[in-house]
Residue frames relative to the residue before (quaternion, step in Angstrom):
aa qw qx qy qz dx dy dz
X 1.0000 0.0000 0.0000 0.0000 0.00 0.00 0.00
X 0.1012 -0.7746 0.6232 0.0369 3.54 -1.01 0.92
X 0.0981 -0.7912 0.6029 0.0299 3.55 -0.98 0.89
X 0.0405 -0.7999 0.5981 -0.0281 3.55 -0.93 1.00
X 0.1890 -0.7635 0.6076 0.1107 3.55 -0.95 0.89
X 0.2546 0.7616 -0.5726 0.1650 3.54 -1.22 0.49
X 0.5932 -0.5551 0.4489 0.3722 3.55 -1.35 -0.25
X 0.0885 -0.7810 0.6182 0.0107 3.55 -0.92 1.01
X 0.1027 0.7781 -0.6165 0.0621 3.56 -0.99 0.83
X 0.0050 -0.7880 0.6155 -0.0166 3.52 -1.26 0.51
X 0.7539 -0.3838 0.2717 0.4589 3.54 -1.32 0.02
X 0.7884 0.2623 -0.1291 0.5412 3.58 0.98 -0.84
X 0.6877 0.4377 -0.2625 0.5163 3.57 1.28 0.24
X 0.3772 -0.7046 0.5598 0.2189 3.55 -0.74 1.09
X 0.6260 -0.5248 0.3877 0.4271 3.64 -1.09 0.49
X 0.0232 0.8021 -0.5903 0.0870 3.54 -0.78 1.12
X 0.4153 -0.6498 0.5666 0.2901 3.53 -1.17 0.60
X 0.0012 -0.8191 0.5706 -0.0587 3.55 -0.69 1.11
X 0.2812 -0.6870 0.6322 0.2219 3.48 -1.42 0.14
X 0.1324 -0.7727 0.6180 0.0580 3.57 -0.83 1.03
X 0.1191 -0.7796 0.6139 0.0347 3.53 -0.86 1.05
X 0.0873 -0.7759 0.6243 0.0245 3.55 -0.87 1.00
X 0.3412 0.7167 -0.5470 0.2659 3.55 -0.52 1.22
X 0.8483 0.1571 -0.1290 0.4890 3.53 -1.27 0.55
X 0.6769 -0.5143 0.2919 0.4383 3.59 1.02 0.77
X 0.6217 0.5223 -0.3369 0.4766 3.58 1.27 0.35
X 0.2336 -0.7235 0.6375 0.1249 3.53 -1.30 0.60
X 0.0083 -0.8283 0.5572 -0.0586 3.57 -0.34 1.28
X 0.1300 -0.7827 0.6066 0.0505 3.56 -1.01 0.89
X 0.0557 0.7859 -0.6116 0.0725 3.56 -0.91 1.00
X 0.1392 -0.7304 0.6569 0.1248 3.52 -1.29 0.46
X 0.7935 -0.0059 -0.0532 0.6063 3.54 -0.49 1.19
X 0.7674 -0.2988 0.2512 0.5086 3.56 -0.75 -1.07
X 0.5707 0.5989 -0.3718 0.4213 3.59 1.31 0.02
X 0.3057 -0.7449 0.5713 0.1588 3.56 -0.76 1.13
X 0.2504 -0.7949 0.5377 0.1278 3.62 -0.64 1.10
X 0.7789 -0.2539 0.1696 0.5478 3.57 1.10 -0.56
X 0.1206 -0.7554 0.6403 0.0697 3.50 -1.37 0.37
X 0.0140 0.8027 -0.5922 0.0687 3.56 -0.81 1.07
X 0.5323 -0.5719 0.4827 0.3956 3.58 -1.18 0.37
X 0.6012 -0.5839 0.4003 0.3705 3.60 -1.04 0.69
X 0.6099 0.5695 -0.3527 0.4234 3.60 1.10 -0.62
X 0.6572 0.5043 -0.3061 0.4692 3.62 1.23 -0.38
X 0.6460 0.5129 -0.3061 0.4753 3.60 1.29 -0.14
X 0.0600 -0.7566 0.6504 0.0297 3.56 -0.93 0.96
X 0.0619 -0.8137 0.5778 -0.0154 3.57 -0.54 1.20
X 0.0200 -0.7815 0.6235 -0.0093 3.55 -0.92 0.96
X 0.3648 -0.7237 0.5453 0.2140 3.54 -0.86 1.00
X 0.1976 -0.8183 0.5354 0.0690 3.58 -0.57 1.20
X 0.7679 -0.0195 -0.0010 0.6403 3.58 1.22 -0.43
X 0.7423 -0.3773 0.2719 0.4824 3.56 -1.23 -0.09
X 0.8037 0.2993 -0.1240 0.4991 3.58 0.97 -0.87
X 0.7484 0.4262 -0.1881 0.4722 3.62 1.17 -0.44
X 0.1218 -0.7855 0.6062 0.0265 3.53 -1.09 0.90
X 0.2641 -0.6870 0.6410 0.2177 3.54 -1.25 0.51
X 0.1149 -0.7802 0.6135 0.0408 3.55 -0.89 1.02
X 0.1354 -0.7798 0.6086 0.0575 3.57 -0.61 1.15
X 0.0085 0.7642 -0.6415 0.0666 3.52 -0.77 1.18
X 0.7961 -0.0977 0.0246 0.5968 3.57 -0.18 1.25
X 0.8002 -0.2397 0.2091 0.5084 3.58 -0.81 -1.04
X 0.6419 0.5332 -0.3207 0.4481 3.59 1.24 -0.12
X 0.1483 -0.7612 0.6250 0.0894 3.56 -1.15 0.73
X 0.1086 -0.7853 0.6092 0.0185 3.53 -0.89 1.03
X 0.3050 -0.7052 0.6039 0.2122 3.53 -1.25 0.50
X 0.0575 -0.8031 0.5930 -0.0108 3.56 -0.78 1.07
X 0.0973 -0.7647 0.6365 0.0254 3.53 -0.96 1.00
X 0.1392 -0.8362 0.5266 0.0641 3.60 -0.03 1.27
X 0.5686 -0.5767 0.4663 0.3559 3.53 -1.27 0.43
X 0.7592 0.2197 -0.1178 0.6013 3.60 1.21 -0.62
X 0.1557 -0.8496 0.4949 0.0952 3.62 0.33 1.21
X 0.6733 0.4967 -0.3194 0.4449 3.62 0.92 -0.77
X 0.6488 0.5043 -0.3152 0.4747 3.58 0.96 -0.81
X 0.6521 0.5101 -0.3101 0.4673 3.57 0.97 -0.88
X 0.6386 0.5368 -0.3294 0.4422 3.61 0.92 -0.90
X 0.6700 0.4965 -0.2894 0.4699 3.55 0.95 -0.88
X 0.6926 0.4984 -0.2818 0.4387 3.59 0.86 -0.97
X 0.7521 0.3887 -0.2113 0.4884 3.57 0.97 -0.85
X 0.4099 -0.7221 0.4673 0.3035 3.60 1.23 -0.24
X 0.1488 0.8276 -0.5251 0.1314 3.57 1.04 0.82
X 0.3047 -0.7365 0.5771 0.1780 3.52 -1.10 0.76
X 0.2223 -0.7183 0.6360 0.1736 3.54 -1.32 0.34
X 0.3107 -0.7563 0.5517 0.1646 3.57 -0.71 1.11
X 0.1192 -0.8231 0.5541 0.0363 3.58 -0.35 1.25
X 0.4705 0.6810 -0.4503 0.3348 3.62 1.21 0.16
X 0.4938 0.6343 -0.4337 0.4072 3.58 1.22 -0.28
X 0.4780 -0.7128 0.4339 0.2742 3.58 -0.68 1.08
X 0.6480 0.5015 -0.3238 0.4730 3.60 1.14 -0.48
X 0.4044 -0.7086 0.4767 0.3274 3.57 1.20 -0.49
X 0.4043 -0.6799 0.5565 0.2543 3.53 -1.31 0.27
X 0.8579 -0.0194 -0.0226 0.5129 3.57 -0.78 1.07
X 0.6122 -0.5447 0.3554 0.4497 3.61 1.19 0.38
X 0.4062 0.7498 -0.4438 0.2753 3.57 1.32 0.03
X 0.6355 0.5376 -0.3435 0.4349 3.59 0.91 -0.84
X 0.6678 0.4964 -0.3044 0.4637 3.60 0.87 -0.91
X 0.6535 0.5071 -0.3183 0.4630 3.61 0.96 -0.81
X 0.6421 0.5077 -0.3258 0.4731 3.61 1.01 -0.77
X 0.6569 0.5055 -0.3124 0.4641 3.60 0.93 -0.86
X 0.6464 0.5102 -0.3212 0.4677 3.62 0.96 -0.81
X 0.6674 0.4990 -0.3020 0.4630 3.58 0.96 -0.87
X 0.6670 0.5111 -0.3030 0.4495 3.60 1.02 -0.78
X 0.7500 0.3907 -0.2141 0.4889 3.58 1.05 -0.72
X 0.7604 0.3880 -0.1999 0.4809 3.57 1.12 -0.45
């Protein structure tokens, strides 16, 4: 079981401090003692938008999550990084290209 705290916000959700638990193939979100939702991991699409920020797509809704432990969360949720952006993400694209050619 992995637990991550951070800030979650969305179109219909004001920024809130939440706890995300990832275990047994489930993705659970709670704030305090209130359970906000639980979904199978297969229903969650996570994309890393910056070093600290993730977009979480759950069905038709997209939320922005800023975890206290971004690297641990990225690993646990299987977040992807879109390197097709010509500017690259975090300078990663340029570093990969330099390593491949040099």
